[in-house]
Steps between C-alpha positions, in 0.01 A plus 500: 500500500604854453566740786522878497789644711427864554774693681511863630830670535620701800564871438822577317556138389717584185842424660377185675341380171822567305710294747267193482379531143737238343404224743123593482510480117685171504216342711246629245705365212499164669125500515478611137746219391282250675190636316334610828518881456191671359612864553740696720597861533519809718233766552638841426436761765376740232304462182811440281682193357822644633415669831860641541564640846141405610597136493251216551225443749491128490505187288261241350577134433252256376633143484419142536558326836385169659308679774437829681757396760765439240428828328522684836829322585647602163389859551640515847842379360523784245821702513296818504345381832848433651622835377211691666347612162146387579287625793211265415458184290165352415465152348170378364361246258458628143261355245610573138200566276635708212700471279 
C-alpha cells in the first residue's frame, strides 16, 4: 500500500537541509530503484519553483511500504529528522486513484 509522508520544516531549515540532503536523496533513490516511490519533493516556502532565500517549508513523499508501522519507521529514520530539519512528520495511508 502507498503511504503519504508529510513533513513540516522548522524555521530557517536551509542549512540543516543542505547538510543532510545527499543522504536524504540517496534513501529516496533507493525507493525509486525498488519501484516503490510514487512521488517525492520539497514544498517551497513561497509560490515559486526556486524559492531562493525563502527556502522550503516541508516535504512530501508518497511511497509503497508493507504497513503503516513500516512507513513510520522509514520516515523516523530520515536524515532530515536526524539533522533537525523537520518539526513535524505525519504518515498516513494513501489510496492512489488517478492517474
